[in-house]
MIPATOR-989427 format. One record per residue (C-alpha): chain; residue in one letter; x, y, z. Coordinates in pm, whole numbers, plus 50000, padded with zeros to 5 digits. Each point is the difference from the previous one (the first is absolute). Example, Ala and Ser with C-alpha at 12.3 -4.5 7.8 and 13.67 -1.06 7.14 Angstrom:
2
<mol->A type->A px->51230 py->49550 pz->50780>
<mol->A type->S px->50137 py->50344 pz->49934>
//
This chain:
336
<mol->A type->M px->50656 py->49510 pz->53252>
<mol->A type->N px->50325 py->50183 pz->50073>
<mol->A type->S px->49975 py->50341 pz->49824>
<mol->A type->Q px->50349 py->49979 pz->49843>
<mol->A type->V px->49923 py->49656 pz->49858>
<mol->A type->K px->49665 py->50117 pz->49858>
<mol->A type->I px->50150 py->50311 pz->49845>
<mol->A type->L px->50282 py->49795 pz->49841>
<mol->A type->I px->49747 py->49760 pz->49856>
<mol->A type->V px->49806 py->50282 pz->49835>
<mol->A type->L px->50326 py->50154 pz->49858>
<mol->A type->C px->50108 py->49662 pz->49869>
<mol->A type->C px->49663 py->49950 pz->49830>
<mol->A type->G px->50050 py->50331 pz->49818>
<mol->A type->I px->50362 py->49919 pz->49904>
<mol->A type->L px->49893 py->49665 pz->49861>
<mol->A type->S px->49826 py->50175 pz->49713>
<mol->A type->H px->50275 py->50271 pz->49973>
<mol->A type->S px->49775 py->50286 pz->50129>
<mol->A type->L px->49662 py->50061 pz->50147>
<mol->A type->V px->49877 py->50219 pz->49716>
<mol->A type->A px->50116 py->49739 pz->49753>
<mol->A type->Q px->49757 py->49751 pz->50144>
<mol->A type->E px->49694 py->50210 pz->49921>
<mol->A type->N px->49920 py->49840 pz->49662>
<mol->A type->D px->50223 py->49688 pz->50019>
<mol->A type->Y px->49716 py->49752 pz->49975>
<mol->A type->T px->50076 py->49642 pz->49894>
<mol->A type->Q px->49705 py->50026 pz->49762>
<mol->A type->Y px->50117 py->50325 pz->49838>
<mol->A type->Y px->49858 py->49859 pz->49675>
<mol->A type->A px->49649 py->50045 pz->50150>
<mol->A type->N px->50036 py->50374 pz->50010>
<mol->A type->M px->50261 py->50099 pz->49735>
<mol->A type->P px->49926 py->50386 pz->49995>
<mol->A type->A px->50124 py->50009 pz->50363>
<mol->A type->V px->50341 py->49869 pz->49882>
<mol->A type->N px->50016 py->50188 pz->49666>
<mol->A type->A px->49779 py->50298 pz->49901>
<mol->A type->G px->50025 py->49896 pz->49639>
<mol->A type->F px->49751 py->49720 pz->50068>
<mol->A type->T px->49726 py->50248 pz->50096>
<mol->A type->G px->49701 py->49967 pz->49763>
<mol->A type->M px->50135 py->49702 pz->49812>
<mol->A type->E px->49672 py->49819 pz->50036>
<mol->A type->D px->49670 py->50130 pz->49848>
<mol->A type->Y px->49806 py->50009 pz->50326>
<mol->A type->F px->50006 py->50153 pz->50347>
<mol->A type->D px->50197 py->49780 pz->50243>
<mol->A type->L px->49952 py->50026 pz->50377>
<mol->A type->R px->50247 py->49810 pz->50214>
<mol->A type->M px->50054 py->49942 pz->50371>
<mol->A type->G px->50299 py->49813 pz->50156>
<mol->A type->V px->50107 py->49903 pz->50347>
<mol->A type->R px->50332 py->49848 pz->50103>
<mol->A type->E px->50034 py->49866 pz->50363>
<mol->A type->G px->50316 py->49871 pz->50161>
<mol->A type->W px->49927 py->49767 pz->50294>
<mol->A type->N px->50273 py->49947 pz->50252>
<mol->A type->S px->50059 py->49887 pz->50357>
<mol->A type->F px->50142 py->50336 pz->50118>
<mol->A type->G px->49677 py->50191 pz->50035>
<mol->A type->I px->50093 py->50246 pz->49726>
<mol->A type->K px->49725 py->50125 pz->49776>
<mol->A type->D px->50107 py->49977 pz->49632>
<mol->A type->S px->49740 py->50098 pz->49740>
<mol->A type->N px->49988 py->50165 pz->49658>
<mol->A type->L px->49678 py->50117 pz->49838>
<mol->A type->F px->49908 py->50169 pz->49676>
<mol->A type->L px->49691 py->50110 pz->49800>
<mol->A type->S px->50044 py->50091 pz->49638>
<mol->A type->A px->49785 py->50102 pz->49708>
<mol->A type->Y px->50122 py->50028 pz->49637>
<mol->A type->G px->49824 py->50041 pz->49668>
<mol->A type->T px->50022 py->50141 pz->49648>
<mol->A type->L px->49817 py->50278 pz->49823>
<mol->A type->N px->49760 py->49910 pz->49718>
<mol->A type->S px->50020 py->49641 pz->50092>
<mol->A type->K px->49637 py->49924 pz->49912>
<mol->A type->S px->50043 py->50115 pz->49639>
<mol->A type->R px->50311 py->49785 pz->49945>
<mol->A type->A px->49863 py->49697 pz->50175>
<mol->A type->G px->49685 py->50009 pz->49793>
<mol->A type->K px->50193 py->50007 pz->49675>
<mol->A type->R px->50227 py->49717 pz->50115>
<mol->A type->N px->49721 py->49770 pz->50105>
<mol->A type->N px->49765 py->50082 pz->49712>
<mol->A type->S px->50260 py->50009 pz->49721>
<mol->A type->L px->49929 py->49641 pz->49895>
<mol->A type->R px->49652 py->50110 pz->49892>
<mol->A type->I px->50152 py->50223 pz->49733>
<mol->A type->S px->49959 py->49830 pz->49667>
<mol->A type->N px->50285 py->50187 pz->49830>
<mol->A type->P px->50334 py->49838 pz->50100>
<mol->A type->T px->50190 py->50308 pz->49885>
<mol->A type->L px->49800 py->50222 pz->50235>
<mol->A type->F px->50055 py->49755 pz->50284>
<mol->A type->N px->50375 py->50015 pz->49948>
<mol->A type->E px->49993 py->50382 pz->49991>
<mol->A type->I px->49815 py->50015 pz->50332>
<mol->A type->Q px->50245 py->49767 pz->50169>
<mol->A type->H px->50306 py->50196 pz->49883>
<mol->A type->D px->49854 py->50349 pz->50019>
<mol->A type->K px->50227 py->50229 pz->50203>
<mol->A type->K px->49706 py->50184 pz->50146>
<mol->A type->F px->49857 py->49670 pz->50116>
<mol->A type->R px->50321 py->49891 pz->50173>
<mol->A type->R px->50109 py->50330 pz->50152>
<mol->A type->R px->49875 py->50057 pz->50351>
<mol->A type->H px->50033 py->50203 pz->50318>
<mol->A type->G px->50021 py->49812 pz->50327>
<mol->A type->I px->49920 py->50154 pz->50343>
<mol->A type->G px->49968 py->49877 pz->50358>
<mol->A type->G px->50140 py->50006 pz->50352>
<mol->A type->M px->50071 py->49806 pz->50310>
<mol->A type->V px->50002 py->50044 pz->50377>
<mol->A type->T px->50222 py->49788 pz->50226>
<mol->A type->S px->50052 py->49934 pz->50371>
<mol->A type->R px->50301 py->49835 pz->50159>
<mol->A type->T px->50042 py->49896 pz->50362>
<mol->A type->L px->50311 py->49839 pz->50157>
<mol->A type->D px->49930 py->50032 pz->50370>
<mol->A type->P px->50131 py->50355 pz->50097>
<mol->A type->Y px->50049 py->50089 pz->49627>
<mol->A type->K px->49692 py->50115 pz->49807>
<mol->A type->S px->49948 py->50165 pz->49665>
<mol->A type->I px->49725 py->50103 pz->49764>
<mol->A type->G px->50034 py->50095 pz->49642>
<mol->A type->A px->49800 py->50110 pz->49697>
<mol->A type->S px->50096 py->50020 pz->49632>
<mol->A type->V px->49847 py->50102 pz->49668>
<mol->A type->N px->50098 py->49839 pz->49667>
<mol->A type->Y px->49976 py->50104 pz->49638>
<mol->A type->A px->50120 py->49814 pz->49689>
<mol->A type->Y px->49978 py->50050 pz->49624>
<mol->A type->H px->49999 py->49694 pz->49771>
<mol->A type->V px->50119 py->50013 pz->49641>
<mol->A type->P px->50013 py->49723 pz->49730>
<mol->A type->L px->50338 py->49918 pz->49847>
<mol->A type->S px->49897 py->49726 pz->49760>
<mol->A type->G px->49713 py->49770 pz->49922>
<mol->A type->K px->50026 py->49824 pz->50342>
<mol->A type->L px->50260 py->50199 pz->50196>
<mol->A type->N px->49928 py->50300 pz->50225>
<mol->A type->I px->50190 py->50225 pz->50233>
<mol->A type->S px->49872 py->50200 pz->50301>
<mol->A type->L px->50150 py->50291 pz->50183>
<mol->A type->G px->49878 py->50055 pz->50356>
<mol->A type->A px->50061 py->50224 pz->50297>
<mol->A type->K px->49900 py->49982 pz->50364>
<mol->A type->V px->49983 py->50269 pz->50271>
<mol->A type->G px->49959 py->49900 pz->50358>
<mol->A type->Y px->50002 py->50104 pz->50363>
<mol->A type->S px->50139 py->49800 pz->50298>
<mol->A type->N px->49959 py->50060 pz->50369>
<mol->A type->Q px->50229 py->49794 pz->50225>
<mol->A type->R px->50014 py->50001 pz->50374>
<mol->A type->I px->50168 py->49797 pz->50272>
<mol->A type->D px->49914 py->49995 pz->50370>
<mol->A type->F px->50171 py->49802 pz->50271>
<mol->A type->S px->49834 py->50191 pz->50283>
<mol->A type->G px->49754 py->49709 pz->50056>
<mol->A type->L px->50282 py->49764 pz->50103>
<mol->A type->T px->50057 py->49940 pz->50365>
<mol->A type->V px->50360 py->49985 pz->50130>
<mol->A type->R px->50132 py->49955 pz->50355>
<mol->A type->D px->50186 py->50325 pz->50007>
<mol->A type->D px->49906 py->50221 pz->49705>
<mol->A type->V px->50204 py->50294 pz->50125>
<mol->A type->N px->50335 py->49817 pz->50031>
<mol->A type->D px->49943 py->49752 pz->49712>
<mol->A type->Q px->50239 py->50161 pz->49743>
<mol->A type->F px->49898 py->49766 pz->49713>
<mol->A type->Y px->49634 py->50087 pz->50054>
<mol->A type->Q px->50063 py->50371 pz->50035>
<mol->A type->S px->50216 py->50014 pz->49685>
<mol->A type->L px->49715 py->49845 pz->49800>
<mol->A type->I px->49747 py->50240 pz->50145>
<mol->A type->Q px->50214 py->50300 pz->49917>
<mol->A type->S px->50112 py->49896 pz->49656>
<mol->A type->A px->49725 py->49778 pz->49849>
<mol->A type->Q px->49667 py->50115 pz->50137>
<mol->A type->G px->49790 py->50241 pz->49806>
<mol->A type->T px->49834 py->50055 pz->49664>
<mol->A type->Q px->50126 py->50043 pz->49650>
<mol->A type->N px->49790 py->50116 pz->49697>
<mol->A type->T px->50134 py->49941 pz->49649>
<mol->A type->V px->49879 py->50084 pz->49651>
<mol->A type->I px->50114 py->49745 pz->49742>
<mol->A type->A px->50004 py->49993 pz->49618>
<mol->A type->D px->50085 py->49708 pz->49779>
<mol->A type->F px->49986 py->49881 pz->49636>
<mol->A type->G px->49921 py->49670 pz->49824>
<mol->A type->T px->49999 py->49869 pz->49645>
<mol->A type->V px->49881 py->49669 pz->49855>
<mol->A type->L px->50055 py->49828 pz->49663>
<mol->A type->Y px->49719 py->49747 pz->49959>
<mol->A type->S px->49770 py->49793 pz->49782>
<mol->A type->R px->49716 py->49774 pz->50102>
<mol->A type->K px->50245 py->49719 pz->50092>
<mol->A type->F px->50318 py->50174 pz->50126>
<mol->A type->F px->50121 py->50308 pz->50187>
<mol->A type->L px->50328 py->50162 pz->50100>
<mol->A type->G px->49991 py->50293 pz->50234>
<mol->A type->V px->50238 py->50240 pz->50183>
<mol->A type->S px->49904 py->50216 pz->50293>
<mol->A type->S px->50139 py->50201 pz->50293>
<mol->A type->Q px->49919 py->50033 pz->50369>
<mol->A type->S px->50074 py->50327 pz->50179>
<mol->A type->L px->50162 py->50161 pz->49688>
<mol->A type->V px->49898 py->50336 pz->50142>
<mol->A type->A px->49945 py->50000 pz->50378>
<mol->A type->K px->49951 py->50335 pz->50168>
<mol->A type->K px->49992 py->49990 pz->50379>
<mol->A type->M px->49761 py->50256 pz->50137>
<mol->A type->N px->50117 py->49952 pz->50361>
<mol->A type->G px->50190 py->49755 pz->50217>
<mol->A type->D px->50315 py->50005 pz->49795>
<mol->A type->Q px->50192 py->49796 pz->50257>
<mol->A type->L px->49745 py->49717 pz->50008>
<mol->A type->F px->50013 py->49682 pz->49792>
<mol->A type->N px->50327 py->50096 pz->49826>
<mol->A type->M px->50051 py->49636 pz->49920>
<mol->A type->N px->49728 py->50043 pz->49731>
<mol->A type->D px->50198 py->50254 pz->49795>
<mol->A type->G px->50081 py->49891 pz->49646>
<mol->A type->V px->49817 py->49915 pz->49682>
<mol->A type->R px->49895 py->49646 pz->49910>
<mol->A type->Y px->49968 py->49884 pz->49637>
<mol->A type->R px->49792 py->49699 pz->49903>
<mol->A type->L px->49998 py->49785 pz->49684>
<mol->A type->Q px->49687 py->49793 pz->49956>
<mol->A type->T px->49929 py->49731 pz->49738>
<mol->A type->G px->49745 py->49730 pz->49944>
<mol->A type->G px->49767 py->49831 pz->49752>
<mol->A type->S px->49752 py->49726 pz->49945>
<mol->A type->F px->50019 py->49688 pz->49775>
<mol->A type->G px->49735 py->49755 pz->49909>
<mol->A type->I px->50128 py->49644 pz->50054>
<mol->A type->S px->49669 py->49829 pz->49913>
<mol->A type->P px->49640 py->50101 pz->49937>
<mol->A type->E px->49933 py->49994 pz->50378>
<mol->A type->F px->50327 py->50102 pz->50163>
<mol->A type->E px->50196 py->50325 pz->49983>
<mol->A type->L px->50343 py->50072 pz->50150>
<mol->A type->S px->50099 py->50346 pz->50126>
<mol->A type->P px->50367 py->50051 pz->50112>
<mol->A type->G px->50117 py->50338 pz->50135>
<mol->A type->G px->50290 py->50170 pz->50174>
<mol->A type->I px->50109 py->50325 pz->50161>
<mol->A type->V px->50349 py->50145 pz->50064>
<mol->A type->T px->50057 py->50290 pz->50237>
<mol->A type->Y px->50315 py->50214 pz->50014>
<mol->A type->Q px->50085 py->50257 pz->50267>
<mol->A type->E px->50342 py->50153 pz->50048>
<mol->A type->G px->50177 py->49863 pz->50303>
<mol->A type->Y px->49796 py->49677 pz->50012>
<mol->A type->D px->50030 py->49660 pz->49832>
<mol->A type->L px->49789 py->49940 pz->49693>
<mol->A type->R px->49669 py->49851 pz->50091>
<mol->A type->W px->49804 py->49770 pz->49776>
<mol->A type->S px->49705 py->49771 pz->50010>
<mol->A type->L px->49829 py->49751 pz->49763>
<mol->A type->N px->49648 py->49861 pz->49989>
<mol->A type->V px->49806 py->49753 pz->49783>
<mol->A type->R px->49629 py->49924 pz->49992>
<mol->A type->L px->49800 py->49735 pz->49817>
<mol->A type->R px->49637 py->50086 pz->49926>
<mol->A type->Y px->49722 py->49758 pz->49915>
<mol->A type->K px->49712 py->50098 pz->49765>
<mol->A type->E px->50068 py->50373 pz->50067>
<mol->A type->F px->49854 py->49956 pz->50344>
<mol->A type->I px->50227 py->49860 pz->50269>
<mol->A type->Y px->50381 py->50005 pz->50037>
<mol->A type->L px->50277 py->49856 pz->50217>
<mol->A type->G px->50356 py->50109 pz->50012>
<mol->A type->S px->50317 py->50079 pz->50189>
<mol->A type->A px->50241 py->50293 pz->50051>
<mol->A type->Y px->50356 py->50034 pz->50112>
<mol->A type->E px->50183 py->50307 pz->50125>
<mol->A type->A px->50377 py->49959 pz->50028>
<mol->A type->D px->50133 py->49977 pz->50355>
<mol->A type->S px->49653 py->50085 pz->50138>
<mol->A type->K px->49703 py->49773 pz->49947>
<mol->A type->I px->49816 py->49724 pz->49819>
<mol->A type->S px->49625 py->50048 pz->49936>
<mol->A type->M px->49702 py->49792 pz->49901>
<mol->A type->L px->49741 py->50169 pz->49774>
<mol->A type->F px->49636 py->49942 pz->49938>
<mol->A type->G px->49732 py->50195 pz->49820>
<mol->A type->V px->49648 py->50010 pz->49845>
<mol->A type->V px->49928 py->50233 pz->49713>
<mol->A type->T px->49663 py->50086 pz->49839>
<mol->A type->P px->49900 py->50293 pz->49772>
<mol->A type->S px->49861 py->50184 pz->50307>
<mol->A type->L px->50181 py->49870 pz->50311>
<mol->A type->T px->50356 py->49885 pz->50082>
<mol->A type->F px->50145 py->49838 pz->50315>
<mol->A type->N px->50372 py->49956 pz->50050>
<mol->A type->Y px->50177 py->49837 pz->50294>
<mol->A type->S px->50364 py->49937 pz->50085>
<mol->A type->Y px->50182 py->49842 pz->50297>
<mol->A type->D px->50366 py->50096 pz->50065>
<mol->A type->M px->50264 py->49781 pz->50158>
<mol->A type->Y px->50312 py->50204 pz->50079>
<mol->A type->T px->50340 py->49856 pz->49927>
<mol->A type->S px->50234 py->50291 pz->50112>
<mol->A type->A px->50214 py->50006 pz->50311>
<mol->A type->L px->49724 py->50211 pz->50171>
<mol->A type->N px->49718 py->49764 pz->49918>
<mol->A type->N px->49896 py->49978 pz->50364>
<mol->A type->F px->49873 py->50354 pz->49977>
<mol->A type->N px->49756 py->49918 pz->49714>
<mol->A type->V px->49804 py->49697 pz->50099>
<mol->A type->N px->49693 py->49901 pz->49795>
<mol->A type->T px->49940 py->50296 pz->49764>
<mol->A type->H px->49659 py->49991 pz->49823>
<mol->A type->E px->49900 py->50229 pz->49718>
<mol->A type->I px->49655 py->50046 pz->49843>
<mol->A type->V px->49921 py->50227 pz->49699>
<mol->A type->M px->49640 py->50025 pz->49882>
<mol->A type->G px->49878 py->50183 pz->49693>
<mol->A type->L px->49666 py->50125 pz->49873>
<mol->A type->V px->49955 py->50085 pz->49634>
<mol->A type->L px->49751 py->50283 pz->49932>
<mol->A type->F px->49847 py->50136 pz->49681>
<mol->A type->N px->50113 py->49687 pz->49810>
<mol->A type->K px->49685 py->49977 pz->49787>
<mol->A type->F px->50160 py->49769 pz->49744>
<mol->A type->K px->50157 py->49758 pz->50253>
<mol->A type->I px->50363 py->50065 pz->49887>
<mol->A type->R px->50235 py->49762 pz->50182>
<mol->A type->P px->50316 py->50153 pz->50153>
<mol->A type->N px->50343 py->49917 pz->49870>
<mol->A type->F px->50148 py->49695 pz->50170>
<mol->A type->W px->50336 py->50136 pz->50096>
//
């Protein structure tokens, strides 16, 4: 392929999602790994949750487009709380049962965890790592709030040296890219997240790149500068003894860009299998599928792009798998 055409395709792919860094955690199935979006979700479940995700964009231009992550999140003293929750019905005294369910010590918790990521878009590559912490506090009999923070590290690099051009010395377009865009940039990032939630509903606010300290390569990837703020909401509603509906949405704001928003809805049957759909404004329509058990989860999505640059994102597949560990009492995750 002509080098200029290939480079332009890569740049357009990045612009399509506003910035290369912004794509790091922009999974269609963000609901399958909520602490990656908002640190306030860290430790919300009473078990240790190990997740792995892969997102592959298949196209006819020979451009590698992949996004990978591995995450692990849990909560401290989860075994004690889970035991009380699942054995509370054995308590003969209803008053004592009510006290346990509403005890502030029972509902307060500390969540911890982290994630590593890898992003490849042909000459652009990045790796990242982050650590999360969240503290959860009860507000009423059913309502809770969490306050979370995330600290991360990102290494980005871009290398066009592997491209072959007819006259690399006199090709001004190629030389300008080599001089201005090739190299490595290391960044330390800090963010916050908070969630207001119950067992059936949540409303969260979080940031991305609230604090971003470039350790080197100040002139690289300047298009990524700026803080993004996200609003997340969702819930679950029983519509029959066998079916449960879970709608959700996310809104993203970044100064200098249009407001981005997406919606999704999933219908689950017998707390085991679900089907759904998602829509992101001016970007894509997705089909959703998943299987959930107390110990294993499998989530799949297929994206069909609707934007003006849809030819650069042909057939995008995404898989997120989860393994629940130390879940002695078989607690089922929230269906958000």
